[in-house]
C-alpha positions in Angstrom: -21.7 10.4 -34.9 -18.2 9.3 -36.0 -15.9 8.2 -33.3 -12.7 8.7 -35.3 -10.8 11.1 -33.2 -7.4 11.2 -31.4 -7.0 9.2 -28.2 -8.2 11.0 -25.1 -6.9 9.9 -21.7 -8.9 10.0 -18.4 -6.8 10.3 -15.3 -8.7 8.7 -12.5 -7.3 10.0 -9.2 -8.4 9.7 -5.6 -7.9 13.5 -5.1 -6.9 16.2 -7.4 -5.1 18.5 -6.8 -3.1 17.1 -3.9 -0.4 19.2 -2.4 2.0 16.4 -1.9 1.6 14.8 -5.3 3.6 17.1 -7.5 4.7 14.1 -9.6 1.3 13.6 -11.0 1.1 17.3 -12.0 4.5 17.0 -13.7 3.4 13.9 -15.5 0.1 15.5 -16.9 2.0 18.6 -17.9 4.6 16.6 -19.9 1.9 14.5 -21.6 -0.1 17.6 -22.5 3.1 19.2 -23.9 3.5 16.1 -26.2 0.1 16.7 -27.6 -2.1 14.2 -25.6 -5.7 15.1 -24.7 -6.4 14.5 -21.0 -9.5 14.8 -18.7 -9.2 14.4 -14.9 -11.7 12.6 -12.8 -11.2 13.3 -9.1 -13.0 10.9 -6.7 -12.5 13.2 -3.6 -12.6 16.9 -3.4 -9.2 18.6 -2.6 -8.6 19.3 1.1 -5.3 21.2 0.9 -5.4 25.0 1.6 -2.5 25.7 -0.7 -1.9 24.8 -4.3 1.3 24.8 -6.4 1.5 27.4 -9.0 2.2 24.7 -11.7 -1.4 23.6 -11.4 -2.5 26.7 -13.4 -0.6 25.3 -16.4 -2.7 22.1 -16.6 -5.2 22.4 -19.4 -7.1 19.2 -18.7 -10.7 19.8 -17.4 -11.2 18.7 -13.9 -14.4 16.9 -13.0 -15.0 16.2 -9.3 -16.9 12.9 -9.2 -19.0 13.1 -6.0 -20.3 10.5 -3.6 -23.8 10.4 -2.2 -24.8 9.9 1.5 -27.8 7.7 0.4 -27.9 4.4 -1.5 -30.8 6.0 -3.4 -28.3 8.0 -5.5 -26.6 4.7 -6.7 -30.0 3.6 -8.1 -30.5 7.0 -9.8 -27.2 6.6 -11.5 -28.0 3.0 -12.3 -31.2 4.0 -13.9 -29.6 6.7 -16.0 -26.7 4.4 -17.1 -29.2 1.7 -18.2 -30.6 4.1 -20.8 -27.3 3.8 -22.7 -27.5 0.4 -24.5 -23.7 -0.2 -24.3 -23.5 0.6 -20.7 -26.6 -1.4 -20.0 -24.8 -4.5 -21.6 -21.7 -3.8 -19.6 -23.6 -3.5 -16.4 -25.5 -6.8 -17.0 -22.3 -8.6 -17.8 -20.5 -7.2 -14.8 -23.3 -7.3 -12.2 -21.3 -9.6 -10.0 -18.4 -7.1 -9.9 -20.7 -4.2 -9.1 -22.4 -6.1 -6.3 -19.0 -7.3 -4.9 -17.7 -3.7 -4.8 -18.4 -1.2 -2.0 -21.3 1.2 -2.5 -19.0 4.2 -3.0 -16.8 2.3 -5.5 -19.8 1.0 -7.5 -21.4 4.4 -7.6 -18.3 6.2 -8.7 -17.4 3.6 -11.2 -20.8 4.1 -12.9 -20.3 7.9 -12.9 -16.8 7.5 -14.3 -18.1 5.1 -17.0 -20.8 7.6 -18.0 -18.3 10.5 -17.9 -15.9 8.6 -20.0 -18.5 7.9 -22.7 -19.7 11.6 -22.6 -16.2 12.9 -23.0 -15.0 10.6 -25.7 -12.4 9.0 -23.4 -10.4 6.1 -25.0 -8.2 5.1 -22.2 -8.4 5.2 -18.3 -5.3 5.7 -16.2 -5.1 5.7 -12.4 -2.3 6.6 -10.0 -1.9 4.2 -6.9 -3.1 0.7 -7.0 -5.8 1.4 -4.3 -9.1 3.3 -4.6 -8.5 5.1 -7.9 -7.5 1.8 -9.6 -10.5 0.0 -8.1 -12.8 2.6 -9.7 -10.9 2.7 -13.0 -11.0 -1.1 -13.3 -14.7 -1.2 -12.6 -15.3 1.5 -15.2 -13.2 -0.4 -17.6 -15.2 -3.4 -17.3 -18.5 -1.5 -17.8 -17.3 0.4 -20.9 -14.7 -2.1 -22.3 -12.1 0.7 -22.3 -8.6 -0.3 -21.5 -7.3 0.9 -18.2 -3.8 1.2 -16.8 -2.4 2.3 -13.4 0.8 3.4 -11.8 2.0 1.7 -8.5 4.1 3.7 -6.2 4.8 2.7 -2.6 2.1 2.6 0.1 -0.2 1.0 -2.4 2.1 -2.0 -2.7 4.1 -2.1 0.6 1.5 -1.2 3.3 0.3 -4.1 5.4 -3.3 -3.3 4.5 -2.7 -4.1 0.8 -4.9 -7.1 -0.2 -2.7 -9.4 -2.4 -5.7 -10.9 -4.2 -7.0 -7.5 -5.1 -3.7 -6.2 -6.3 -3.1 -9.4 -8.4 -6.4 -9.0 -10.0 -5.8 -5.4 -10.9 -2.4 -6.3 -12.4 -3.9 -9.1 -14.4 -6.8 -7.2 -15.7 -5.0 -4.0 -16.8 -4.0 -3.2 -20.3 -0.8 -2.4 -18.7 0.5 -1.5 -15.3 3.4 0.9 -14.5 5.7 1.2 -11.5 8.3 3.8 -10.9 11.4 1.7 -10.0 13.3 -1.4 -10.7 12.9 -2.3 -7.0 9.2 -2.1 -7.2 9.0 -4.1 -10.5 11.1 -7.0 -9.1 9.2 -6.9 -5.8 5.8 -7.2 -7.7 7.2 -9.9 -10.0 8.6 -12.0 -7.1 5.3 -11.6 -5.1 2.8 -12.2 -7.9 4.6 -14.2 -10.5 5.1 -14.0 -14.3 1.4 -14.4 -15.3 0.0 -11.5 -13.2 2.9 -9.2 -13.9 3.3 -10.0 -17.7 2.1 -6.4 -18.6 4.0 -4.6 -15.8 6.3 -1.9 -17.1 9.0 0.3 -15.6 8.5 4.1 -16.2 10.4 6.3 -13.9 8.9 9.5 -12.5 9.8 12.6 -14.4 11.0 16.1 -13.6 10.6 19.2 -15.7 14.4 19.6 -15.6 14.4 23.2 -16.9 12.7 24.2 -13.6 15.6 22.8 -11.6 18.7 24.3 -12.9 22.0 22.8 -11.7 24.4 25.0 -9.6 27.8 23.8 -8.5 28.2 24.7 -4.8 31.3 26.5 -3.4 32.8 26.3 0.1 30.5 25.6 3.0 29.5 28.5 5.4 30.4 28.4 9.1 27.1 27.0 10.0 25.8 24.7 7.3 22.2 24.2 6.7 20.8 20.6 6.5 17.4 20.4 4.7 14.8 17.7 5.1 11.5 17.7 3.0 8.4 15.5 3.3 5.3 14.8 5.1 5.8 14.6 8.9 5.2 10.9 9.1 7.1 7.9 10.5 8.6 6.8 7.1 10.5 10.1 6.6 12.7 9.5 9.7 12.9 13.1 10.8 13.6 12.1 14.3 17.0 11.0 13.1 17.7 14.3 11.5 17.1 16.0 14.8 19.5 13.5 16.4 22.1 14.3 13.8 22.0 17.9 14.8 22.3 17.0 18.5 25.3 14.6 17.9 27.2 17.2 15.7 26.7 19.9 18.3 27.9 17.7 21.0 31.1 17.3 18.9 31.4 21.1 18.6 30.1 21.3 15.1 27.4 23.9 14.7 24.7 23.2 12.0 21.1 24.2 11.4 18.4 21.9 10.2 15.2 23.0 8.4 12.4 20.5 8.0 9.8 21.3 5.4 6.3 19.7 5.5 3.4 19.0 7.7 1.7 15.9 9.1 0.6 14.0 12.1 4.0 14.0 13.8 4.4 17.7 13.9 3.7 18.0 17.6 5.9 15.1 18.3 8.8 16.5 16.4 8.4 19.9 18.0 8.4 18.3 21.5 11.5 16.4 20.6 13.3 19.6 19.5 12.3 21.3 22.7 13.3 18.4 24.8 16.8 18.5 23.3 17.1 22.3 23.6 17.4 22.7 19.8 14.9 25.4 19.2 17.5 27.6 17.7 19.1 24.9 15.5 16.1 22.9 14.2 13.1 24.7 12.5 9.9 23.1 11.3 9.0 25.3 8.3 5.6 23.8 7.6 4.3 23.1 4.1 6.0 24.9 1.1 5.1 25.1 -2.6 7.3 23.3 -5.1 8.8 26.6 -6.1 9.5 27.5 -2.4 11.2 24.1 -2.0 13.3 24.7 -5.1 14.6 27.9 -3.6 15.3 26.1 -0.2 17.3 23.5 -2.1 19.4 26.2 -3.7 20.1 27.8 -0.4 20.7 24.9 1.8 24.1 23.0 2.0 23.1 19.4 2.4 19.9 17.4 1.7 19.3 14.8 4.3 16.6 12.0 3.8 16.7 9.6 6.7 14.0 7.3 5.3 12.8 4.4 7.5 10.2 1.5 7.0 7.1 2.2 9.1 5.6 -0.1 11.6 2.8 -0.6 9.1 5.2 -1.6 6.4 4.8 1.7 4.6 8.0 3.0 3.0 8.8 5.7 0.4 9.1 4.5 -3.1 11.4 7.2 -4.7 10.4 10.7 -3.4 10.3 13.3 -6.2 12.1 15.8 -3.9 15.2 13.5 -3.7 15.4 13.7 -7.5 14.8 17.5 -7.4 17.7 17.9 -4.9 20.0 15.8 -7.0 19.0 17.9 -10.1 19.8 21.2 -8.4 23.3 20.3 -7.2 22.9 20.1 -3.4 24.7 17.1 -1.9 22.5 14.3 -0.7 22.6 11.9 2.1 19.8 9.3 2.2 18.8 6.1 3.9 18.5 2.9 1.8 14.8 1.9 1.5 13.1 0.5 -1.6 14.4 2.2 -4.7 16.6 4.9 -3.1 19.7 2.9 -3.9 18.9 3.2 -7.6 19.7 6.9 -7.6 21.9 7.5 -4.5 24.9 5.4 -5.5 27.3 5.3 -2.5 30.5 7.2 -3.3 29.2 8.3 -6.8 26.1 10.4 -6.6 25.7 10.8 -2.8 25.9 9.1 0.6 23.8 6.0 1.1 23.3 4.7 4.7 21.4 1.8 6.2 17.9 2.6 7.1 17.4 3.4 10.8 21.1 3.5 11.5 21.6 6.9 13.2 25.3 6.5 13.8 25.9 5.8 10.1 23.7 8.8 9.2 25.7 11.1 11.5 29.0 9.7 10.0 27.7 10.3 6.5 26.7 13.9 7.2 30.0 14.5 9.0 31.9 13.3 5.9 29.6 15.4 3.6 30.5 18.5 5.6 34.2 17.8 5.7 36.2 20.5 3.8 38.4 17.7 2.3 35.4 16.0 0.6 35.0 16.4 -3.1 31.3 17.1 -3.2 31.3 18.5 -6.6 32.2 15.1 -8.2 29.2 13.6 -6.5 26.7 16.4 -7.4 27.9 16.4 -11.0 27.3 12.7 -11.3 23.9 13.0 -9.6 22.7 15.7 -12.0 23.8 13.5 -14.9 21.9 10.5 -13.6 18.7 12.6 -13.2 18.9 14.0 -16.7 19.6 10.6 -18.3 16.8 8.7 -16.5 14.3 11.1 -15.0 13.3 13.8 -17.4 9.5 14.3 -17.8 9.7 14.2 -21.6 11.3 10.7 -21.4 8.5 9.7 -19.0 5.8 11.1 -21.2 7.2 9.3 -24.3 7.3 6.0 -22.5 3.6 6.4 -21.3 2.4 7.5 -24.7 4.0 4.4 -26.3 2.3 2.1 -23.9 -1.1 3.7 -24.5 -0.5 3.5 -28.3 -0.2 -0.2 -27.9 -3.6 -0.5 -26.2 -6.4 -2.0 -28.1 -8.5 1.2 -28.2 -12.1 0.7 -29.3 -13.9 3.4 -31.2 -16.6 4.5 -28.8 -19.6 6.8 -29.2 -18.6 10.3 -28.4 -22.1 11.7 -28.7 -23.1 13.3 -25.4 -25.5 11.1 -23.5 -28.1 13.8 -23.3 -28.5 14.0 -27.0 -31.1 11.2 -27.5 -33.6 10.6 -30.2 -36.9 12.4 -29.7 -38.7 9.1 -29.7 -37.0 8.0 -26.5 -39.6 7.4 -23.9 -37.6 9.1 -21.1 -35.1 11.9 -21.7 -31.7 11.0 -20.3 -29.9 13.6 -18.2 -26.2 14.2 -19.0 -23.7 12.9 -16.4 -22.7 16.5 -15.7 -26.4 17.2 -14.7 -26.4 14.1 -12.6 -23.5 15.3 -10.7 -24.7 19.0 -10.4 -25.2 20.6 -7.0 -28.9 21.2 -7.9 -29.3 17.4 -8.4 -27.5 16.3 -5.3 -25.2 18.5 -3.1 -23.6 15.3 -1.8 -22.5 14.4 -5.2 -21.2 17.6 -6.4 -18.0 19.2 -5.3 -16.5 22.5 -6.7 -13.8 21.9 -9.1 -10.3 22.8 -7.9 -9.0 26.2 -9.0 -6.8 24.7 -11.7 -7.1 24.3 -15.4 -10.6 24.3 -16.9 -13.5 22.7 -15.0 -16.5 21.0 -16.5 -18.0 20.0 -13.2 
């Protein structure tokens, strides 16, 4: 069967969909809108109870790649893969890599390799330089398909990141992407020119038409401060609560609304109660992207008091900060990693040192001052986002990188279609991952797009 067909990308993701990873959905939508064919391989079943409405617009089939609870399943996949001559050669050549990998990673790499062959994939792309890239790299070695990945924040800054592993992924990738100049320079200085020779800067993208700009008028008597993010240490929401307390002690009434959920919810609730701020600070829980957009329109100041966690974890460049800048709400943010690339002090917002609560209070105080020209800053913030962070621009950059890949023409004939003379019929990968074959390997596809699982 001829393999002459348009490129088809496989997104290898740890979990899809994931409520907090709206940037991945926006990226896929932009690439699909540009005409690219995509299939999604999810290595873990989704655990979120809510989904963003935008997921329904994704056309890519979603295949949940399961894991077994028994090593026996690895050998069953191994035996099935060995019936494909090209995969058999790859497995023989990369035996040392498969043996060195964890059982789950080796099993899922085999499954992804088989699925890639079955679905005519010509390029593998992973998000985050951790599990998903581990599997994509192994599958690439088995199939000789080019792979790439996008590095974000935790996957490069966390103390648990293994430098040798990350260097190997950077070195072996057809190309690697990271989302900010800060990240790119960090990786270059840490790993050197050879390992980062194919590292590219591609900024995250927004569907700008979904975030219309509105110039704000005078502030109300009780302004609303908005914080959005997972309730984890690196978001610094303790400081937002302290800002409300300080301003109240000065006689300035404000309210704060914090959107998100996470392990620090009880801690933050207790802190609010301890300070007697139950009427002033509200934990709203998780919200969809559309609900967050409405809150951005209704609030008066966006406050992002980012800090670097004790484990080294820090935000890269949160999408919600870009969304806030796009919609026209004034922004105050703490300077960690790439935040200073978008919040330009005195030009697009207020940038304060990370962890400096007095500086944060002063910035919020100035932002709420009637004499402050907030419109000049929000106009400039919108212009910056439009110029550098549109999803169409992001999709074009990514498409150009893939176009430079040394794509191989690979067999697109389904693996189950074998000659009658074959001694043992080969089950398709879909059959191998079916609930009837192994409940532990099969997970129901998320209720988004079209599913082949």
